C-alpha positions as CSV (number, residue, x, y, z in Angstrom):
1,M,0.1,0.2,0.1
2,P,1.5,3.3,-1.1
3,T,2.4,5.7,1.7
4,P,0.4,9.1,2.7
5,D,3.7,11.1,0.8
6,A,3.8,8.4,-2.0
7,E,2.1,11.2,-4.8
8,P,3.2,14.8,-3.6
9,R,6.9,12.7,-4.5
10,K,5.6,11.0,-7.5
11,R,4.5,14.4,-8.7
12,G,8.1,15.6,-7.5
13,W,9.6,13.3,-9.6
14,L,7.7,13.8,-12.6
15,H,8.1,17.6,-12.5
16,L,11.7,17.3,-12.8
17,A,11.5,14.5,-15.5
18,T,9.4,17.1,-17.9
19,V,10.3,20.8,-19.8
20,D,9.8,23.9,-17.3
21,I,7.2,26.0,-19.2
22,T,8.0,28.6,-15.9
23,P,9.7,31.3,-18.5
24,L,6.3,31.0,-20.7
25,R,3.9,31.4,-18.1
26,R,5.1,34.7,-16.7
27,H,7.1,36.8,-18.8
28,R,5.3,37.9,-22.0
29,D,7.7,39.4,-24.1
30,F,9.5,36.0,-23.4
31,R,6.6,34.6,-24.8
32,L,6.3,36.8,-27.5
33,L,9.7,36.3,-28.5
34,F,9.6,32.1,-28.2
35,I,5.8,32.3,-30.5
36,G,7.3,34.3,-32.9
37,R,10.6,32.3,-33.1
38,L,9.2,28.5,-33.5
39,V,7.0,29.7,-36.5
40,S,9.7,31.8,-38.1
41,F,12.0,29.1,-37.8
42,F,10.4,25.9,-39.2
43,G,9.5,28.1,-41.9
44,S,13.7,28.5,-42.1
45,M,14.1,24.6,-41.7
46,I,12.0,24.3,-44.7
47,T,14.3,26.3,-46.9
48,V,17.0,24.4,-45.6
49,V,15.7,21.6,-47.5
50,A,14.4,23.5,-51.0
51,F,17.6,25.6,-51.4
52,P,20.4,23.1,-51.7
53,Y,17.8,20.9,-53.7
54,Q,17.0,23.5,-55.7
55,V,20.9,24.2,-56.3
56,Y,21.5,20.4,-57.1
57,Q,18.6,20.6,-59.5
58,L,20.3,23.5,-61.6
59,T,23.7,22.2,-61.5
60,H,23.8,18.5,-61.0
61,S,26.9,19.2,-59.0
62,V,27.5,18.3,-55.2
63,L,30.2,20.4,-55.3
64,L,28.4,23.6,-55.7
65,V,26.0,22.0,-52.8
66,G,28.5,21.7,-50.7
67,L,29.8,25.6,-51.8
68,L,26.7,27.2,-50.3
69,G,27.6,25.7,-46.8
70,V,31.2,27.2,-47.2
71,L,30.1,30.7,-48.6
72,E,27.4,31.4,-45.9
73,F,30.2,30.4,-43.2
74,A,32.6,32.7,-44.7
75,A,29.3,35.3,-44.3
76,I,29.3,34.7,-40.7
77,L,33.0,34.7,-40.1
78,L,33.2,38.0,-42.1
79,F,29.9,40.1,-40.3
80,A,30.0,38.4,-36.6
81,M,32.0,40.5,-35.0
82,L,29.9,43.6,-36.1
83,G,26.4,42.0,-35.1
84,G,28.1,41.9,-31.7
85,A,28.7,45.5,-31.3
86,L,25.8,46.3,-32.4
87,A,24.1,44.3,-30.2
88,D,25.9,46.6,-27.4
89,A,24.9,49.4,-28.8
90,S,21.5,49.7,-30.3
91,D,17.5,48.5,-29.3
92,R,18.5,44.2,-29.5
93,R,14.5,43.9,-30.4
94,W,14.7,46.1,-33.3
95,M,18.0,44.5,-34.1
96,V,16.1,41.6,-34.6
97,L,13.2,43.1,-36.0
98,L,15.1,44.5,-38.7
99,T,17.4,41.6,-39.7
100,E,14.3,38.9,-39.7
101,A,12.9,42.0,-42.5
102,G,16.1,41.3,-44.5
103,L,16.0,37.4,-43.9
104,M,12.0,37.4,-45.2
105,A,12.8,39.5,-48.2
106,C,15.8,36.6,-49.2
107,S,12.7,34.2,-49.6
108,L,10.9,36.5,-51.3
109,I,13.6,36.8,-53.6
110,L,14.1,33.1,-54.0
111,A,10.7,32.8,-54.6
112,G,11.0,34.9,-57.5
113,N,13.9,33.8,-59.1
114,A,12.1,30.0,-58.5
115,A,9.2,30.9,-60.6
116,L,11.1,32.3,-63.5
117,A,10.9,29.6,-66.8
118,N,15.1,30.2,-66.3
119,P,16.1,30.3,-62.4
120,Q,19.6,31.8,-61.7
121,V,22.3,29.9,-60.3
122,W,23.6,32.9,-59.2
123,V,21.0,34.5,-57.3
124,L,21.1,31.8,-55.0
125,F,24.7,32.3,-54.4
126,A,24.2,35.7,-53.7
127,V,21.5,34.6,-51.5
128,T,23.4,32.6,-49.3
129,V,26.0,35.5,-48.8
130,V,23.4,37.7,-47.8
131,W,21.4,35.3,-45.6
132,G,25.0,34.5,-43.7
133,G,25.9,38.0,-43.1
134,L,22.0,39.1,-41.9
135,D,22.1,35.7,-39.8
136,A,25.6,37.0,-38.4
137,V,24.0,40.0,-37.3
138,Q,20.8,39.1,-35.9
139,R,21.9,36.3,-33.6
140,P,24.2,38.4,-31.2
141,S,21.3,40.6,-30.8
142,L,18.9,37.9,-30.8
143,D,21.5,35.7,-28.0
144,A,21.7,39.1,-25.6
145,M,17.9,39.5,-25.1
146,L,17.3,36.9,-23.1
147,P,18.7,37.5,-19.4
148,R,16.5,40.8,-20.4
149,L,13.2,38.7,-20.8
150,V,13.6,36.4,-17.3
151,D,14.5,36.1,-14.0
152,R,18.4,34.6,-13.5
153,D,16.6,31.9,-11.8
154,E,15.0,30.9,-14.5
155,L,18.2,30.8,-17.3
156,T,18.4,27.6,-17.4
157,A,14.6,26.6,-18.0
158,A,14.4,29.1,-20.8
159,A,17.5,27.8,-22.3
160,A,16.3,24.7,-22.5
161,L,12.9,25.9,-24.3
162,N,14.4,27.8,-26.7
163,S,16.9,24.2,-27.0
164,M,13.5,22.5,-27.6
165,R,11.7,24.4,-30.0
166,S,15.3,24.8,-32.4
167,T,15.2,20.9,-32.3
168,L,11.1,20.6,-32.8
169,G,12.0,22.7,-36.1
170,Q,15.2,20.4,-37.2
171,I,12.7,17.5,-37.1
172,L,8.9,18.7,-38.3
173,G,10.6,21.3,-40.5
174,P,13.0,19.4,-43.0
175,A,10.2,16.5,-43.4
176,L,7.7,19.0,-44.6
177,G,10.2,20.9,-46.7
178,G,10.1,17.6,-48.8
179,V,6.7,16.9,-49.1
180,L,5.9,20.5,-50.1
181,L,9.0,20.4,-52.3
182,A,6.9,16.9,-54.3
183,T,3.4,19.1,-54.0
184,I,3.6,22.3,-54.3
185,G,6.8,23.3,-56.0
186,L,9.7,25.8,-55.0
187,P,8.2,28.3,-55.7
188,L,5.4,28.0,-53.0
189,T,7.3,26.6,-50.8
190,Y,9.5,29.5,-50.6
191,M,6.2,31.0,-49.9
192,V,5.5,29.3,-46.4
193,D,8.5,30.4,-45.2
194,V,7.7,34.0,-46.1
195,A,4.4,33.3,-44.3
196,T,6.1,32.3,-41.2
197,F,8.7,35.0,-41.3
198,V,5.2,37.0,-41.4
199,V,4.3,35.4,-37.9
200,G,7.7,36.0,-36.5
201,L,7.9,39.6,-38.0
202,A,4.3,40.6,-36.0
203,C,5.8,38.9,-32.7
204,L,8.6,40.7,-32.6
205,W,6.6,44.2,-33.1
206,L,4.3,43.1,-30.5
207,M,7.6,43.1,-27.7
208,R,8.6,45.9,-25.6
209,A,11.8,47.7,-26.7
210,V,14.6,46.2,-25.2
211,P,17.3,49.2,-25.4
212,P,21.2,49.0,-25.1
213,P,23.1,49.2,-22.0
214,V,22.8,52.5,-20.0
215,N,27.1,52.8,-21.1
216,A,26.8,51.8,-24.3
217,E,29.1,53.3,-26.8
218,R,28.8,53.3,-31.0
219,P,30.1,50.2,-32.3
220,S,33.9,50.8,-33.4
221,L,37.3,48.6,-33.9
222,R,37.9,49.2,-30.1
223,R,34.8,48.1,-28.9
224,V,35.2,44.9,-30.8
225,V,38.6,44.3,-29.1
226,E,37.5,44.9,-25.3
227,G,35.0,41.8,-25.8
228,L,38.2,39.8,-27.6
229,R,40.2,40.9,-24.3
230,Y,37.0,40.3,-21.9
231,A,36.7,36.8,-22.9
232,R,40.2,35.5,-22.9
233,S,40.3,37.5,-19.3
234,R,37.2,34.4,-18.3
235,P,39.1,31.0,-18.5
236,E,35.0,29.3,-17.8
237,L,33.7,31.2,-21.2
238,I,36.8,30.0,-22.6
239,G,36.1,26.7,-21.3
240,T,32.9,26.7,-22.9
241,Y,34.5,27.9,-26.6
242,A,37.3,25.3,-26.4
243,V,35.1,21.7,-25.3
244,D,32.7,22.6,-28.0
245,I,35.1,23.3,-30.7
246,I,36.9,20.4,-29.5
247,A,33.6,18.2,-29.3
248,M,32.5,18.9,-33.3
249,F,36.4,19.1,-34.4
250,F,36.6,15.7,-33.7
251,G,33.7,14.4,-33.3
252,M,31.3,15.6,-36.4
253,P,30.8,12.9,-38.7
254,M,27.5,13.9,-40.5
255,A,29.5,14.2,-43.7
256,L,30.2,10.6,-43.6
257,F,26.4,10.3,-43.3
258,P,25.8,9.3,-47.1
259,A,28.5,6.7,-47.2
260,V,27.5,4.9,-43.9
261,A,24.1,4.9,-45.2
262,Q,25.4,2.7,-48.0
263,G,26.4,0.0,-45.8
264,L,23.5,0.4,-43.5
265,G,20.3,-0.3,-45.7
266,G,21.0,2.6,-48.5
267,P,19.8,5.8,-49.6
268,G,16.9,5.3,-47.4
269,V,18.2,5.7,-43.9
270,L,19.9,8.5,-44.5
271,G,17.1,10.9,-43.2
272,M,16.9,8.9,-40.5
273,L,21.0,9.4,-39.5
274,Y,20.4,13.1,-40.2
275,A,17.4,13.1,-37.7
276,A,18.3,10.9,-34.9
277,P,20.6,13.2,-33.2
278,A,17.9,16.0,-33.3
279,V,15.2,13.6,-31.8
280,G,17.8,13.0,-28.8
281,S,18.0,17.1,-28.2
282,F,13.9,17.1,-28.4
283,V,13.8,13.8,-25.9
284,F,16.0,15.8,-23.9
285,S,14.9,19.2,-24.0
286,A,11.0,17.5,-23.3
287,T,12.4,16.5,-19.8
288,S,14.8,19.2,-19.4
289,G,12.7,20.1,-15.6
290,W,15.8,18.8,-13.8
291,T,18.6,20.9,-15.4
292,S,17.0,23.5,-13.2
293,R,18.6,22.2,-9.9
294,V,22.5,22.3,-11.6
295,H,24.9,24.5,-10.3
296,R,28.2,23.1,-11.7
297,H,27.5,24.0,-15.0
298,G,30.8,23.4,-16.1
299,M,31.3,20.4,-15.1
300,G,27.6,19.4,-16.8
301,V,29.3,20.9,-20.1
302,I,32.5,18.1,-20.2
303,I,30.5,15.3,-18.7
304,A,27.9,16.2,-22.0
305,A,30.9,16.5,-24.2
306,I,32.2,13.4,-22.9
307,V,29.2,11.2,-23.4
308,W,28.9,12.9,-26.9
309,G,32.9,11.5,-27.7
310,L,31.6,8.2,-26.2
311,S,28.5,7.8,-28.1
312,I,30.1,8.9,-32.0
313,I,32.4,6.0,-30.5
314,G,29.4,3.6,-30.1
315,F,27.8,4.8,-33.7
316,G,31.6,4.2,-35.4
317,L,31.4,0.3,-33.7
318,A,27.8,-0.1,-34.3
319,P,26.5,-3.5,-36.0
320,G,23.7,-2.3,-37.2
321,L,21.2,0.7,-38.5
322,A,19.5,0.8,-35.0
323,A,22.1,0.9,-32.8
324,A,23.4,3.6,-35.0
325,L,20.3,5.4,-34.9
326,V,20.7,4.9,-31.0
327,F,24.0,6.0,-30.3
328,L,23.1,8.9,-32.4
329,A,20.0,10.3,-30.5
330,L,22.2,9.8,-27.6
331,A,24.8,12.0,-28.8
332,G,21.9,14.8,-30.1
333,A,20.6,14.5,-26.2
334,A,24.3,15.0,-25.0
335,D,24.7,17.9,-27.1
336,M,21.6,19.8,-26.0
337,M,22.5,19.3,-22.4
338,S,25.7,20.7,-23.3
339,G,24.3,23.8,-25.4
340,V,21.9,24.3,-22.7
341,F,24.5,24.7,-19.6
342,R,26.9,26.4,-22.2
343,Q,23.8,29.0,-22.4
344,V,23.8,29.6,-18.8
345,I,27.0,29.8,-18.2
346,W,27.0,32.5,-20.8
347,N,24.0,34.3,-19.6
348,Q,25.0,34.4,-16.0
349,T,28.7,35.4,-16.1
350,I,28.4,38.3,-19.0
351,P,27.9,42.0,-18.1
352,D,24.8,42.8,-20.2
353,S,27.5,46.2,-21.8
354,L,29.7,43.2,-23.4
355,R,26.8,40.5,-24.0
356,G,26.3,41.4,-27.9
357,R,30.3,41.0,-28.2
358,L,30.3,37.6,-26.4
359,A,27.5,36.8,-28.3
360,S,29.0,36.9,-31.3
361,I,31.8,35.2,-30.3
362,E,30.2,31.8,-28.9
363,M,28.4,31.7,-32.6
364,L,31.8,31.4,-34.0
365,S,32.7,28.7,-31.6
366,Y,29.8,26.7,-32.7
367,T,29.6,27.1,-35.8
368,S,33.2,26.9,-36.3
369,G,33.5,23.2,-35.0
370,P,30.5,21.9,-37.1
371,A,31.9,22.8,-40.1
372,L,35.7,22.1,-39.6
373,G,34.9,18.9,-38.1
374,N,33.2,17.7,-41.2
375,F,36.2,18.2,-43.3
376,E,38.3,16.4,-40.5
377,A,36.3,13.6,-40.8
378,G,36.0,13.2,-44.8
379,L,39.5,14.1,-44.9
380,V,40.7,10.9,-42.5
381,A,38.0,8.9,-44.1
382,S,39.6,9.4,-47.5
383,L,43.3,9.0,-45.8
384,V,42.1,5.8,-43.8
385,N,38.4,4.3,-44.2
386,I,35.2,5.8,-42.4
387,R,34.9,3.8,-39.6
388,F,38.0,4.7,-38.3
389,S,37.7,8.3,-39.0
390,I,34.2,8.0,-36.6
391,I,35.9,5.9,-34.0
392,S,39.2,7.9,-34.1
393,G,37.3,11.3,-34.1
394,G,35.2,9.8,-30.9
395,V,38.4,8.9,-29.3
396,L,40.2,12.5,-29.6
397,C,36.7,14.1,-28.6
398,V,37.2,12.1,-25.1
399,V,41.0,12.9,-24.5
400,G,40.2,16.4,-25.6
401,C,37.9,17.2,-23.0
402,V,39.3,15.7,-20.4
403,L,42.4,17.4,-21.0
404,C,39.9,20.8,-20.9
405,A,39.0,19.6,-17.7
406,I,42.6,19.4,-16.3
407,A,43.7,22.2,-18.1
408,L,40.9,24.7,-16.9
409,P,39.9,24.4,-13.0
410,A,37.9,27.6,-13.0
411,F,35.4,26.3,-15.7
412,R,35.4,22.7,-14.5
413,N,34.7,24.2,-11.0
414,Y,32.6,26.7,-12.1
415,D,29.2,26.5,-9.6
416,S,26.5,29.3,-10.2
417,R,25.6,29.6,-6.3
418,R,29.3,31.1,-5.9
419,Y,28.7,33.4,-8.6
420,H,28.1,36.7,-8.2
421,Q,26.8,38.6,-11.2
422,A,26.0,42.6,-11.4
423,P,22.3,43.7,-10.9
424,D,19.7,42.3,-13.2
425,P,19.6,45.1,-16.1
426,R,16.1,44.4,-17.1
427,P,14.5,47.9,-16.6
428,G,11.9,48.6,-13.9
429,S,12.6,44.8,-12.4
430,V,12.3,43.9,-9.0
431,K,16.0,43.0,-8.5
432,Q,16.6,46.5,-10.0
433,E,14.5,48.0,-8.2
434,K,16.3,46.4,-4.8
435,Q,19.7,47.9,-5.5
């Protein structure tokens, strides 16, 4: 017979095993941003499928399809620091609004070009560069807004919600994109993306302003250098960058998925390989209520990255498709765990006046790792073989993360309970009024 306190204890465990929606319930502007980004990102994931499909349809060249990612990454490298400087000197909501409108214009151009009798390939590559530049300018302002929208003790829950929103789009968006391409064609598929941008812009318009810090200065090279010096001076931040880059550089096998699929059942399983990490990420996000009780976030990032490496080793050793998908799902869950705790460290430790510039550094860290890692995986596979590339990458990931933990004790021992942040910068907040 159950004890009298068994039911409350059961409810407590259930709460820890579900996503914490407190930020959505308590904060109107966070709720608007969440809804707007959910819809617009979903549309962007549709275009992520349609865009390379159209390039290959027009050129029949996998090299040119691969060039899309190179051009986008180059644009991000070129504009990321500018985006960070603008985020620290401007109304962050307005920056996101303007860049979102620019991204919608890109989708309109894609729809118009696809509707031509002879669509122009150069337009696709030009849009890729503009798209990457706008994303680089938008992301720092978007990331820097979060600590203004929720309370400090809600940052972990808010990061988990944002991660769940992102992975949901990554799972459902490409799937719907393929269906739309097969049923309504390229022009209307792009127009679906345009329609989702309208929803995103409406939500941003309804939000209150997120003005720059009171001590904000005009963007300049000196301000950019100031952000770089601050990042270099903080070992807990260096740890988040280093661990993520190591994990992604050595343990990113996605470039090998087409070749792996041939040995596991052919093209029919390729989509399953790509979807498995996103499924794992979503499951972790949807059961992330317990993460709000974690305070050793640096150790959490290290453990997550090591689990990622071990999962990649398991993927390389997997005897069949089912085991391969399980290990990829575990890797996706570990990657999401790392992402949640890295976001918390960034949002808890970075002063509001530097948050935009540091967000641009963060963006470079989490975009460069996968881009370089896929190249590394392909290079090793071409020199040795596919299985060796995957397994050796996982092993080097684990070794590298352990060495980072040893070399960066301040990162390893980071504890949010002992870290004293500057006063809450949100205008009118209770915490600010008490200062």
